[in-house]
gemmi code that builds the backbone of each chain (N, CA, C; Angstrom):
import gemmi

chains = {
    "A": [
        ("MET", (207.134, 171.911, 53.181), (205.853, 172.145, 52.650), (204.673, 171.576, 53.510)),
        ("ASN", (203.873, 172.034, 53.742), (202.824, 171.785, 54.861), (201.246, 171.627, 54.071)),
        ("LEU", (200.787, 170.336, 53.834), (199.650, 170.204, 53.201), (198.609, 170.023, 54.321)),
        ("HIS", (197.697, 170.822, 54.269), (196.586, 170.923, 55.355), (195.677, 169.764, 55.069)),
        ("LYS", (195.137, 169.395, 56.197), (194.035, 168.226, 55.940), (192.923, 168.548, 55.053)),
        ("SER", (192.407, 169.875, 55.236), (191.255, 170.307, 54.450), (191.565, 170.387, 52.958)),
        ("LYS", (192.834, 170.524, 52.608), (193.152, 170.430, 51.248), (193.463, 169.014, 50.661)),
        ("LEU", (193.868, 168.367, 51.627), (194.046, 166.925, 51.153), (192.936, 166.146, 50.763)),
        ("LEU", (191.826, 166.348, 51.447), (190.760, 165.530, 51.214), (190.014, 165.692, 49.785)),
        ("PRO", (189.912, 167.013, 49.482), (189.645, 167.170, 48.019), (190.586, 166.602, 47.081)),
        ("ALA", (191.796, 166.632, 47.409), (192.733, 166.151, 46.400), (192.819, 164.717, 46.290)),
        ("LEU", (192.379, 163.992, 47.454), (192.183, 162.633, 47.376), (190.907, 162.108, 46.485)),
        ("ALA", (189.956, 162.984, 46.705), (188.578, 162.931, 45.988), (188.801, 162.954, 44.464)),
        ("LEU", (189.739, 164.061, 44.173), (189.956, 164.213, 42.824), (190.770, 163.145, 42.225)),
        ("ALA", (191.794, 162.612, 42.943), (192.613, 161.398, 42.463), (191.694, 160.277, 42.178)),
        ("ALA", (190.683, 160.043, 43.233), (189.861, 158.834, 43.022), (188.988, 158.930, 41.758)),
        ("ALA", (188.481, 160.305, 41.401), (187.549, 160.524, 40.419), (188.358, 160.357, 39.218)),
        ("ALA", (189.604, 160.781, 39.260), (190.521, 160.687, 37.896), (190.741, 159.228, 37.653)),
        ("ALA", (190.955, 158.482, 38.775), (191.233, 156.971, 38.611), (190.055, 156.242, 37.878)),
        ("GLY", (188.913, 156.718, 38.522), (187.648, 156.146, 37.951), (187.376, 156.250, 36.382)),
        ("THR", (187.971, 157.488, 35.740), (187.730, 157.619, 34.523), (188.599, 156.680, 33.629)),
        ("PHE", (189.563, 155.994, 34.130), (190.538, 155.164, 33.431), (189.695, 153.806, 33.437)),
        ("VAL", (188.851, 153.429, 34.390), (188.330, 152.161, 34.289), (187.425, 151.866, 32.963)),
        ("PRO", (187.868, 150.860, 32.308), (187.127, 150.720, 30.890), (185.425, 150.483, 31.153)),
        ("ALA", (184.720, 150.938, 30.220), (183.275, 150.677, 30.257), (183.111, 149.151, 30.267)),
        ("ALA", (182.593, 148.748, 31.375), (182.883, 147.304, 31.768), (182.133, 146.273, 30.817)),
        ("HIS", (180.986, 146.578, 30.265), (180.329, 145.236, 29.984), (180.310, 144.997, 28.483)),
        ("ALA", (180.761, 143.741, 28.014), (180.813, 143.232, 26.745), (179.323, 143.439, 26.108)),
        ("VAL", (179.310, 143.444, 24.814), (178.044, 143.462, 24.001), (177.488, 142.058, 24.190)),
        ("GLY", (176.325, 141.723, 24.846), (175.819, 140.489, 24.905), (174.550, 140.150, 24.125)),
        ("VAL", (173.902, 138.944, 24.349), (172.702, 138.528, 23.685), (171.567, 139.484, 23.991)),
        ("ASN", (170.644, 139.835, 23.158), (169.520, 140.576, 23.231), (169.880, 142.120, 23.460)),
        ("GLN", (171.142, 142.435, 23.103), (171.470, 143.820, 23.200), (171.762, 144.416, 21.769)),
        ("PRO", (171.411, 145.618, 21.543), (171.579, 146.210, 20.130), (173.253, 146.015, 19.784)),
        ("ALA", (173.388, 145.775, 18.530), (174.846, 145.609, 18.170), (175.342, 147.080, 17.820)),
        ("PRO", (176.411, 147.535, 18.296), (176.807, 148.912, 18.183), (177.202, 149.211, 16.608)),
        ("ALA", (176.728, 150.310, 16.306), (176.918, 150.712, 14.811), (178.568, 150.946, 14.590)),
        ("PHE", (178.933, 150.610, 13.366), (180.314, 150.957, 12.912), (180.281, 151.157, 11.354)),
        ("SER", (181.249, 151.998, 10.843), (181.394, 152.116, 9.674), (182.903, 152.147, 9.217)),
        ("LEU", (183.362, 151.183, 8.387), (184.814, 150.826, 8.253), (185.218, 150.640, 6.783)),
        ("PRO", (186.356, 151.128, 6.457), (186.832, 150.848, 5.057), (187.029, 149.369, 4.813)),
        ("ARG", (186.468, 148.907, 3.593), (186.429, 147.473, 3.398), (187.397, 147.135, 2.311)),
        ("GLU", (187.659, 145.735, 2.172), (188.577, 145.143, 1.332), (187.954, 145.506, -0.072)),
        ("GLY", (188.823, 146.005, -0.972), (188.246, 146.230, -2.334), (187.732, 147.517, -2.581)),
        ("GLY", (187.779, 148.513, -1.502), (187.244, 149.794, -1.632), (185.821, 149.990, -1.070)),
        ("GLY", (185.441, 151.006, -0.809), (184.157, 151.367, -0.167), (184.070, 151.157, 1.470)),
        ("THR", (182.894, 151.364, 1.881), (182.815, 151.104, 3.360), (181.888, 149.919, 3.605)),
        ("ALA", (182.051, 149.363, 4.720), (181.246, 148.318, 5.465), (180.558, 148.916, 6.662)),
        ("SER", (179.288, 148.963, 6.532), (178.688, 149.493, 8.015), (177.507, 148.574, 8.219)),
        ("LEU", (177.170, 148.582, 9.525), (176.211, 147.861, 10.011), (174.839, 148.295, 9.658)),
        ("ASP", (174.658, 149.663, 9.451), (173.348, 150.181, 9.026), (173.113, 149.712, 7.540)),
        ("GLY", (174.272, 149.670, 6.861), (174.046, 149.148, 5.443), (173.543, 147.638, 5.311)),
        ("LEU", (173.687, 146.827, 6.412), (173.282, 145.573, 6.483), (172.010, 145.313, 7.057)),
        ("ALA", (171.351, 146.295, 7.551), (169.994, 146.106, 8.034), (169.199, 145.232, 7.144)),
        ("GLY", (168.298, 144.426, 7.750), (167.542, 143.484, 6.818), (168.111, 142.237, 6.623)),
        ("HIS", (169.529, 142.001, 6.832), (170.218, 140.842, 6.759), (170.483, 140.238, 8.169)),
        ("VAL", (170.553, 138.840, 8.028), (171.175, 138.387, 9.235), (172.606, 138.334, 9.142)),
        ("VAL", (173.507, 138.985, 10.177), (174.922, 139.322, 10.029), (175.668, 138.367, 10.884)),
        ("TYR", (176.657, 137.682, 10.486), (177.643, 137.039, 11.115), (178.836, 138.049, 11.143)),
        ("LEU", (179.074, 138.643, 12.410), (180.195, 139.544, 12.402), (181.169, 139.075, 13.247)),
        ("ASP", (182.400, 138.867, 12.537), (183.534, 138.168, 13.201), (184.739, 139.321, 13.269)),
        ("PHE", (185.460, 139.110, 14.419), (186.667, 139.984, 14.673), (187.837, 139.077, 14.629)),
        ("TRP", (188.837, 139.481, 13.659), (189.913, 138.604, 13.483), (191.258, 139.404, 13.230)),
        ("ALA", (192.402, 138.629, 13.434), (193.697, 139.188, 13.241), (194.516, 138.169, 12.520)),
        ("SER", (195.609, 138.744, 11.754), (196.496, 137.798, 11.060), (197.315, 136.994, 11.950)),
        ("TRP", (197.442, 137.368, 13.153), (198.408, 136.676, 14.196), (197.670, 135.677, 15.064)),
        ("CYS", (196.272, 135.608, 14.727), (195.444, 134.836, 15.711), (195.212, 133.395, 14.882)),
        ("GLY", (195.578, 132.438, 15.585), (195.556, 131.028, 15.077), (194.159, 130.497, 14.774)),
        ("PRO", (193.291, 130.567, 15.640), (191.944, 130.050, 15.449), (191.213, 130.840, 14.097)),
        ("CYS", (191.727, 131.965, 13.974), (191.144, 132.826, 12.942), (191.374, 132.189, 11.683)),
        ("ARG", (192.617, 131.699, 11.529), (193.039, 130.906, 10.313), (192.181, 129.817, 9.897)),
        ("GLN", (191.604, 129.153, 11.045), (190.694, 128.005, 10.918), (189.303, 128.467, 10.541)),
        ("SER", (188.974, 129.465, 10.891), (187.634, 130.041, 10.853), (187.291, 130.581, 9.457)),
        ("PHE", (188.263, 130.984, 8.584), (188.140, 131.558, 7.300), (187.485, 130.515, 6.258)),
        ("PRO", (187.997, 129.334, 6.218), (187.346, 128.447, 5.161), (185.930, 128.114, 5.636)),
        ("TRP", (185.597, 128.123, 6.878), (184.298, 127.972, 7.212), (183.436, 128.933, 7.043)),
        ("MET", (183.731, 130.273, 7.211), (183.047, 131.416, 6.984), (182.892, 131.659, 5.427)),
        ("ASN", (183.868, 131.109, 4.589), (183.525, 131.058, 3.146), (182.413, 130.132, 2.777)),
        ("GLU", (182.459, 129.105, 3.599), (181.304, 128.044, 3.335), (179.932, 128.532, 3.770)),
        ("ILE", (179.856, 128.900, 4.928), (178.599, 129.575, 5.353), (178.002, 130.722, 4.458)),
        ("GLN", (178.854, 131.509, 4.013), (178.459, 132.661, 3.234), (177.806, 132.127, 1.901)),
        ("ALA", (178.572, 131.107, 1.324), (178.060, 130.606, 0.038), (176.737, 129.853, 0.321)),
        ("LYS", (176.690, 129.084, 1.330), (175.658, 128.216, 1.694), (174.360, 129.003, 1.963)),
        ("TYR", (174.598, 130.274, 2.860), (173.192, 130.859, 3.333), (172.981, 132.149, 2.729)),
        ("ALA", (173.730, 132.623, 1.754), (173.650, 133.867, 1.133), (172.277, 134.143, 0.553)),
        ("ALA", (171.635, 133.221, -0.010), (170.367, 133.329, -0.527), (169.351, 133.501, 0.406)),
        ("ARG", (169.488, 132.993, 1.758), (168.576, 133.086, 2.671), (168.647, 134.451, 3.609)),
        ("GLY", (169.683, 135.179, 3.272), (169.868, 136.361, 3.796), (171.096, 136.670, 4.737)),
        ("LEU", (172.098, 135.604, 4.743), (173.074, 135.974, 5.720), (174.183, 136.710, 5.104)),
        ("ARG", (174.931, 137.512, 5.923), (176.088, 138.289, 5.291), (177.046, 138.176, 6.297)),
        ("VAL", (178.251, 137.606, 6.000), (179.544, 137.467, 6.974), (180.224, 138.672, 6.736)),
        ("VAL", (180.581, 139.305, 7.757), (181.394, 140.509, 7.964), (182.474, 140.258, 8.799)),
        ("ALA", (183.806, 140.386, 8.353), (184.992, 140.095, 9.180), (185.753, 141.230, 9.424)),
        ("VAL", (185.883, 141.798, 10.512), (186.558, 143.098, 10.863), (187.971, 142.696, 11.355)),
        ("ASN", (188.972, 143.105, 10.658), (190.245, 142.942, 10.877), (190.815, 143.957, 11.922)),
        ("VAL", (191.659, 143.483, 12.898), (192.026, 144.172, 14.014), (193.751, 144.467, 14.007)),
        ("ASP", (194.204, 144.073, 12.867), (195.688, 144.316, 12.876), (196.115, 145.745, 12.996)),
        ("ALA", (197.091, 146.130, 13.580), (197.505, 147.390, 13.601), (198.270, 147.784, 12.273)),
        ("ARG", (198.784, 146.952, 11.554), (199.229, 147.038, 10.195), (198.228, 146.529, 9.111)),
        ("GLN", (197.725, 147.246, 8.395), (196.870, 146.550, 7.308), (197.698, 145.566, 6.559)),
        ("SER", (198.929, 145.807, 6.147), (199.731, 144.944, 5.474), (199.807, 143.355, 5.795)),
        ("ASP", (199.708, 143.414, 7.194), (199.676, 142.005, 7.927), (198.444, 141.366, 7.380)),
        ("ALA", (197.353, 142.025, 7.561), (195.898, 141.609, 7.135), (195.966, 141.167, 5.600)),
        ("GLU", (196.600, 141.970, 4.792), (196.565, 141.596, 3.331), (197.429, 140.462, 3.025)),
        ("GLY", (198.399, 140.207, 3.773), (199.257, 138.919, 3.608), (198.562, 137.805, 4.135)),
        ("PHE", (197.726, 137.892, 5.087), (196.785, 136.731, 5.388), (195.835, 136.474, 4.304)),
        ("LEU", (195.263, 137.491, 3.857), (194.101, 137.399, 2.992), (194.659, 136.846, 1.583)),
        ("ALA", (195.996, 137.101, 1.207), (196.557, 136.558, 0.141), (196.645, 135.035, 0.157)),
        ("GLN", (197.035, 134.484, 1.385), (197.085, 133.184, 1.646), (195.649, 132.455, 1.729)),
        ("ILE", (194.724, 132.991, 2.414), (193.506, 132.445, 2.595), (192.358, 133.524, 2.142)),
        ("PRO", (192.018, 133.513, 0.889), (191.180, 134.502, 0.279), (189.754, 134.415, 0.948)),
        ("ALA", (189.063, 135.553, 1.207), (187.772, 135.615, 1.856), (186.804, 135.863, 0.741)),
        ("GLN", (185.743, 134.934, 0.702), (184.608, 135.341, -0.176), (183.500, 135.950, 0.545)),
        ("PHE", (183.781, 136.892, 1.536), (182.721, 137.497, 2.290), (183.288, 139.054, 2.534)),
        ("THR", (182.661, 139.844, 3.221), (183.117, 141.245, 3.423), (184.146, 141.346, 4.539)),
        ("VAL", (185.188, 141.863, 4.049), (186.285, 142.100, 5.087), (186.559, 143.583, 5.294)),
        ("ALA", (186.386, 143.988, 6.526), (186.622, 145.392, 6.866), (187.925, 145.680, 7.785)),
        ("PHE", (188.486, 146.715, 7.677), (189.645, 147.007, 8.342), (189.619, 147.916, 9.663)),
        ("ASP", (189.955, 147.717, 10.725), (189.895, 148.663, 11.859), (191.316, 148.765, 12.591)),
        ("PRO", (192.339, 149.282, 12.005), (193.674, 149.196, 12.592), (193.558, 149.804, 14.096)),
        ("LYS", (192.826, 150.854, 14.303), (192.872, 151.398, 15.506), (192.085, 150.797, 16.581)),
        ("GLY", (191.184, 149.830, 16.225), (190.694, 149.052, 17.266), (189.252, 149.619, 17.908)),
        ("ASP", (188.844, 150.637, 17.221), (187.661, 151.292, 17.691), (186.408, 150.372, 17.804)),
        ("THR", (186.350, 149.514, 16.890), (185.042, 148.564, 16.995), (185.217, 147.442, 18.030)),
        ("PRO", (186.320, 146.835, 17.903), (186.494, 145.771, 19.086), (186.323, 146.511, 20.388)),
        ("ARG", (186.686, 147.721, 20.643), (186.512, 148.476, 22.006), (184.898, 148.667, 22.149)),
        ("LEU", (184.303, 149.103, 21.242), (182.830, 149.228, 21.164), (182.200, 147.874, 21.521)),
        ("TYR", (182.530, 146.798, 21.073), (181.987, 145.573, 21.383), (182.648, 144.816, 22.646)),
        ("GLN", (183.723, 145.490, 23.159), (184.328, 144.976, 24.428), (184.853, 143.684, 24.261)),
        ("LEU", (185.539, 143.262, 23.323), (185.895, 141.842, 23.189), (186.713, 141.274, 24.257)),
        ("LYS", (186.310, 140.085, 24.684), (187.180, 139.434, 25.692), (188.153, 138.404, 25.257)),
        ("GLY", (188.240, 138.192, 23.998), (189.230, 137.230, 23.302), (189.254, 137.172, 21.862)),
        ("MET", (190.109, 136.707, 21.190), (190.226, 136.658, 19.704), (190.298, 135.291, 19.211)),
        ("PRO", (189.410, 134.889, 18.299), (188.465, 135.709, 17.536), (187.174, 135.711, 18.440)),
        ("THR", (186.224, 136.679, 18.259), (184.897, 136.530, 18.742), (183.998, 136.905, 17.590)),
        ("SER", (182.788, 136.273, 17.573), (181.872, 136.519, 16.561), (180.519, 136.886, 17.220)),
        ("PHE", (179.854, 137.643, 16.563), (178.380, 137.994, 16.990), (177.401, 137.694, 15.839)),
        ("LEU", (176.292, 137.083, 16.108), (175.260, 136.799, 15.120), (174.148, 137.809, 15.422)),
        ("ILE", (173.729, 138.615, 14.505), (172.966, 139.731, 14.582), (171.784, 139.679, 13.814)),
        ("ASN", (170.602, 140.000, 14.275), (169.330, 139.750, 13.552), (169.144, 140.892, 12.535)),
        ("PRO", (167.958, 140.768, 11.774), (167.849, 141.995, 10.750), (167.585, 143.229, 11.405)),
        ("ASP", (167.048, 143.332, 12.685), (166.977, 144.493, 13.387), (168.168, 145.107, 14.104)),
        ("GLY", (169.303, 144.464, 14.024), (170.407, 144.845, 14.605), (170.528, 144.327, 16.085)),
        ("MET", (169.792, 143.297, 16.479), (170.012, 142.933, 17.858), (170.933, 141.596, 17.860)),
        ("VAL", (171.693, 141.400, 18.902), (172.601, 140.427, 19.029), (171.926, 139.144, 19.457)),
        ("LEU", (172.115, 137.980, 18.603), (171.332, 136.802, 18.920), (172.254, 135.747, 19.654)),
        ("ALA", (173.670, 135.989, 19.331), (174.516, 134.899, 19.929), (175.885, 135.540, 19.858)),
        ("VAL", (176.730, 135.087, 20.695), (178.226, 135.496, 20.901), (178.974, 134.362, 21.032)),
        ("HIS", (180.097, 134.251, 20.229), (180.913, 133.021, 20.308), (182.438, 133.521, 20.329)),
        ("GLN", (183.164, 132.887, 21.313), (184.589, 133.297, 21.493), (185.285, 132.132, 21.010)),
        ("SER", (186.468, 132.414, 20.316), (187.489, 131.457, 19.719), (186.798, 130.804, 18.639)),
        ("PHE", (187.562, 129.780, 17.974), (187.021, 128.959, 16.921), (187.663, 127.739, 16.846)),
        ("HIS", (187.080, 126.661, 16.945), (187.574, 125.306, 16.823), (186.726, 124.585, 15.691)),
        ("GLU", (187.480, 123.538, 15.080), (186.691, 122.728, 14.156), (185.474, 122.163, 14.657)),
        ("GLU", (185.508, 121.820, 15.847), (184.334, 121.194, 16.411), (183.283, 122.145, 16.757)),
        ("ASP", (183.546, 123.282, 16.562), (182.496, 124.303, 16.960), (181.400, 124.556, 15.808)),
        ("ARG", (181.877, 123.992, 14.529), (181.230, 124.399, 13.311), (179.784, 123.948, 13.276)),
        ("LYS", (179.578, 122.760, 14.075), (178.088, 122.278, 14.116), (177.172, 123.298, 14.787)),
        ("ALA", (177.689, 123.565, 15.995), (176.860, 124.474, 16.828), (176.629, 125.844, 16.341)),
        ("LEU", (177.634, 126.335, 15.779), (177.583, 127.630, 15.225), (176.675, 127.711, 13.894)),
        ("GLU", (176.693, 126.555, 13.129), (175.922, 126.527, 11.845), (174.291, 126.271, 12.505)),
        ("ALA", (174.163, 125.665, 13.479), (172.973, 125.440, 13.966), (172.238, 126.752, 14.511)),
        ("SER", (173.185, 127.614, 15.186), (172.442, 128.852, 15.520), (172.219, 129.823, 14.366)),
        ("ILE", (173.131, 129.651, 13.361), (172.963, 130.546, 12.069), (171.523, 130.067, 11.400)),
        ("GLU", (171.369, 128.667, 11.394), (170.007, 128.198, 10.786), (168.837, 128.539, 11.693)),
        ("ALA", (168.904, 128.591, 12.930), (167.865, 129.007, 13.737), (167.487, 130.444, 13.580)),
        ("ALA", (168.488, 131.258, 13.373), (168.320, 132.694, 13.185), (167.615, 132.962, 11.770)),
        ("LEU", (168.111, 132.220, 10.811), (167.448, 132.415, 9.444), (166.072, 131.894, 9.392)),
        ("ASP", (165.708, 130.818, 10.202), (164.311, 130.223, 10.247), (163.488, 131.239, 10.918)),
        ("ALA", (164.087, 131.934, 11.818), (163.232, 132.853, 12.640), (163.162, 134.093, 11.948)),
        ("HIS", (163.891, 134.327, 11.057), (163.765, 135.646, 10.209), (163.642, 135.273, 8.642)),
        ("PRO", (162.494, 134.677, 8.292), (162.286, 134.355, 6.907), (162.225, 135.611, 6.079)),
        ("GLU", (161.978, 136.997, 6.724), (161.880, 138.164, 5.924), (163.203, 138.643, 5.582)),
        ("ALA", (164.332, 138.064, 6.064), (165.621, 138.540, 5.832), (165.886, 138.745, 4.318)),
        ("ARG", (166.445, 139.828, 3.944), (166.403, 139.927, 2.479), (167.729, 139.273, 1.978)),
        ("PRO", (167.684, 138.621, 0.808), (168.772, 137.634, 0.296), (169.949, 138.523, -0.303)),
    ],
    "B": [
        ("MET", (209.332, 163.911, 56.331), (208.256, 164.322, 55.415), (206.909, 164.304, 56.288)),
        ("SER", (206.058, 165.271, 56.136), (204.856, 165.310, 56.817), (203.952, 164.033, 56.358)),
        ("ARG", (203.101, 163.824, 57.385), (202.068, 162.665, 57.065), (201.250, 162.886, 55.830)),
        ("ALA", (200.798, 164.211, 55.847), (199.912, 164.572, 54.708), (200.607, 164.368, 53.414)),
        ("LEU", (201.713, 164.836, 53.404), (202.535, 164.768, 52.023), (202.744, 163.294, 51.750)),
        ("ARG", (203.041, 162.443, 52.742), (203.199, 160.985, 52.312), (201.897, 160.517, 51.842)),
        ("LEU", (200.736, 160.942, 52.367), (199.436, 160.312, 52.004), (199.227, 160.980, 50.562)),
        ("ALA", (199.702, 162.121, 50.354), (199.400, 162.583, 48.884), (200.144, 161.783, 48.015)),
        ("ALA", (201.441, 161.461, 48.327), (202.492, 160.782, 47.414), (201.727, 159.462, 47.242)),
        ("LEU", (201.245, 158.741, 48.202), (200.549, 157.496, 47.998), (199.332, 157.599, 47.090)),
        ("ALA", (198.666, 158.718, 47.270), (197.441, 158.781, 46.265), (198.008, 158.920, 44.889)),
        ("GLY", (198.856, 159.613, 44.808), (199.478, 159.881, 43.439), (200.103, 158.594, 42.773)),
        ("ALA", (200.768, 157.869, 43.569), (201.158, 156.581, 43.138), (200.024, 155.642, 42.739)),
        ("ALA", (199.029, 155.611, 43.595), (197.703, 154.870, 43.270), (197.182, 155.210, 41.993)),
        ("LEU", (197.079, 156.454, 41.730), (196.563, 157.057, 40.591), (197.301, 156.603, 39.251)),
        ("LEU", (198.792, 156.678, 39.399), (199.504, 156.110, 38.215), (199.260, 154.673, 38.013)),
        ("CYS", (199.166, 153.951, 39.097), (199.035, 152.542, 38.888), (197.631, 152.244, 38.213)),
        ("THR", (196.663, 152.800, 38.341), (195.505, 152.674, 37.863), (195.153, 153.037, 36.416)),
        ("GLY", (195.880, 154.308, 36.100), (195.577, 154.957, 34.908), (196.534, 154.504, 33.880)),
        ("CYS", (197.836, 154.465, 34.120), (198.660, 154.301, 32.978), (199.108, 152.852, 32.593)),
        ("ILE", (199.127, 152.045, 33.697), (199.585, 150.664, 33.302), (198.323, 149.785, 33.196)),
        ("SER", (197.849, 149.705, 31.911), (196.839, 148.770, 31.709), (197.152, 147.898, 30.752)),
        ("PRO", (196.723, 146.570, 31.119), (197.147, 145.462, 30.217), (196.557, 145.621, 28.608)),
        ("PRO", (197.203, 145.042, 27.812), (196.530, 145.188, 26.351), (195.358, 144.457, 26.295)),
        ("LYS", (194.649, 144.952, 25.292), (193.218, 144.303, 25.234), (193.585, 143.164, 24.193)),
        ("PRO", (192.598, 142.174, 24.283), (192.710, 141.050, 23.222), (192.945, 141.337, 21.887)),
        ("TRP", (192.498, 142.567, 21.252), (192.874, 142.894, 20.110), (194.139, 143.607, 19.766)),
        ("GLU", (194.810, 143.844, 20.886), (196.070, 144.580, 20.794), (197.242, 143.656, 21.019)),
        ("LYS", (197.141, 142.490, 20.775), (198.170, 141.570, 20.939), (199.003, 141.160, 19.926)),
        ("GLY", (198.947, 141.697, 18.972), (199.700, 141.387, 17.523), (201.216, 141.311, 17.845)),
        ("GLU", (201.692, 142.376, 18.493), (203.151, 142.227, 18.776), (203.394, 141.149, 19.724)),
        ("LEU", (202.608, 141.036, 20.841), (202.851, 139.922, 21.844), (202.934, 138.443, 21.100)),
        ("ALA", (202.257, 138.417, 20.023), (201.989, 137.009, 19.453), (203.053, 136.642, 18.495)),
        ("LYS", (203.987, 137.515, 18.308), (205.274, 137.232, 17.516), (206.117, 136.133, 18.062)),
        ("PRO", (206.632, 135.327, 17.260), (207.482, 134.319, 17.856), (208.714, 134.719, 18.761)),
        ("ALA", (209.214, 136.035, 18.415), (210.299, 136.686, 19.185), (209.824, 136.870, 20.446)),
        ("MET", (208.655, 137.034, 20.803), (208.061, 137.316, 22.088), (207.960, 136.152, 22.972)),
        ("THR", (208.418, 135.082, 22.596), (208.218, 133.869, 23.663), (209.614, 133.795, 24.278)),
        ("MET", (209.690, 132.999, 25.392), (210.857, 132.773, 26.272), (211.887, 132.018, 25.616)),
        ("GLY", (211.364, 130.923, 24.877), (212.316, 129.908, 24.549), (212.389, 130.088, 22.853)),
        ("ARG", (213.121, 129.043, 22.448), (213.158, 128.892, 20.879), (212.457, 127.897, 20.205)),
        ("ASP", (212.323, 126.777, 21.171), (211.700, 125.448, 20.497), (210.184, 125.460, 20.904)),
        ("PRO", (209.299, 125.620, 20.114), (207.947, 125.746, 20.482), (207.500, 124.281, 21.023)),
        ("LEU", (207.833, 123.250, 20.578), (207.474, 121.983, 21.337), (208.208, 121.694, 22.615)),
        ("GLY", (209.366, 122.062, 22.879), (210.015, 121.841, 24.102), (209.422, 122.826, 25.028)),
        ("GLU", (209.002, 124.130, 24.613), (208.269, 124.993, 25.475), (206.946, 124.415, 26.059)),
        ("ARG", (206.168, 123.760, 25.138), (204.955, 123.386, 25.400), (205.014, 122.159, 26.500)),
        ("PHE", (206.226, 121.465, 26.246), (206.459, 120.252, 27.162), (206.757, 120.716, 28.475)),
        ("ASP", (207.668, 121.850, 28.626), (207.897, 122.270, 29.925), (206.676, 122.837, 30.553)),
        ("GLN", (205.870, 123.664, 29.750), (204.702, 124.260, 30.287), (203.583, 123.178, 30.888)),
        ("HIS", (203.713, 122.049, 30.108), (202.640, 120.912, 30.552), (203.298, 120.538, 31.873)),
        ("ILE", (204.561, 120.274, 32.130), (205.193, 119.826, 33.326), (204.733, 120.880, 34.496)),
        ("ALA", (205.055, 122.043, 34.192), (204.863, 123.195, 35.108), (203.552, 123.319, 35.626)),
        ("SER", (202.592, 123.226, 34.584), (201.122, 123.409, 35.005), (200.701, 122.281, 35.810)),
        ("SER", (201.093, 121.131, 35.536), (200.660, 119.955, 36.483), (201.156, 119.958, 37.759)),
        ("LYS", (202.640, 120.459, 37.931), (203.222, 120.585, 39.320), (202.646, 121.684, 40.031)),
        ("GLU", (202.447, 122.825, 39.307), (202.346, 124.088, 39.942), (200.686, 124.364, 40.156)),
        ("ALA", (199.904, 123.671, 39.378), (198.434, 123.972, 39.361), (198.168, 125.463, 38.803)),
        ("ALA", (198.955, 125.894, 37.890), (198.815, 127.254, 37.277), (199.354, 127.061, 35.883)),
        ("SER", (198.611, 127.911, 35.129), (199.110, 127.886, 33.683), (199.040, 129.226, 33.041)),
        ("GLY", (199.335, 129.421, 32.038), (199.530, 130.861, 31.227), (200.655, 131.606, 31.563)),
        ("GLY", (200.669, 132.873, 30.888), (201.654, 133.839, 31.166), (202.961, 133.638, 30.327)),
        ("TYR", (202.744, 132.757, 29.253), (203.884, 132.445, 28.250), (203.625, 132.975, 26.960)),
        ("GLY", (203.371, 134.313, 26.888), (202.896, 134.803, 25.482), (201.628, 134.678, 25.180)),
        ("VAL", (201.321, 134.719, 23.857), (199.825, 134.821, 23.469), (199.495, 133.444, 22.697)),
        ("GLY", (200.381, 132.744, 22.227), (200.275, 131.462, 21.827), (199.250, 131.479, 20.696)),
        ("GLY", (199.296, 132.391, 19.714), (198.471, 132.422, 18.447), (197.008, 132.680, 18.651)),
        ("GLY", (196.706, 133.550, 19.594), (195.278, 133.822, 19.815), (194.483, 133.055, 20.726)),
        ("GLY", (193.401, 132.513, 20.349), (192.708, 131.678, 21.118), (191.588, 132.572, 21.921)),
        ("CYS", (190.831, 131.873, 22.856), (189.817, 132.526, 23.393), (190.263, 133.305, 24.673)),
        ("GLY", (191.327, 133.279, 24.947), (191.925, 134.270, 26.005), (191.555, 133.579, 27.482)),
        ("CYS", (191.122, 132.538, 27.653), (190.760, 131.994, 28.889), (191.744, 131.490, 29.667)),
        ("ASN", (192.939, 131.397, 29.266), (194.138, 130.837, 29.992), (194.928, 132.220, 30.531)),
    ],
}
model = gemmi.Model(1)
for chain_id, residues in chains.items():
    chain = gemmi.Chain(chain_id)
    for i, (resn, *xyz) in enumerate(residues, 1):
        res = gemmi.Residue()
        res.name, res.seqid = resn, gemmi.SeqId(i, " ")
        for name, pos in zip(("N", "CA", "C"), xyz):
            atom = gemmi.Atom()
            atom.name, atom.element = name, gemmi.Element(name[0])
            atom.pos, atom.b_iso = gemmi.Position(*pos), 0.0
            res.add_atom(atom)
        chain.add_residue(res)
    model.add_chain(chain)
structure = gemmi.Structure()
structure.add_model(model)
structure.setup_entities()
């Protein structure tokens, strides 16, 4: 077989272009960027969507049953949802387990008093380009990201709560 | 084998490397986080070994997922 140089160059260019398509869309969703829309089935039936939460300050958390820090974050998220609901905060926790039964086992152990949505295919974490688990996004009533936080440790509570307070202070118009 | 053919084979190999072998994303590590995916059986002993190794080798990580976390290791 004799591959001529004139044929090889386009072939190489094609290979490079094809390789380029496999490179993931690089940037994670960051502060002052619009939070990508999603619509997912939620625990207890119905759907949870970002559009449906417009007007609220949203604490969007991505979690999995196999993730240790997520286990620690649930009691705290229950607390902040109860504490700030009247001022317009909504906690939404998107589960990324491939098997929903794993998530349900976790929820049976640590019940959530906030919205839990299921994304077993991982489309939403891909949209948000997560760098680690768990990751949370604080979103203002207009759907812009105010803060991003990775992982969860008990000592993060104070700083996270301060950023939520600041967001609620800045948006007194948030609907309760 | 002609030089051109060799080059084409190399390009093909490069294409395979970039496209098909991509590491799992942080949200896809459910299977890797299972206890069965660790190298040893005793978590405490493993941690001790890793502590020694990371101080001697100035490197850490690569021992499974360790129950999630920020993914910085």
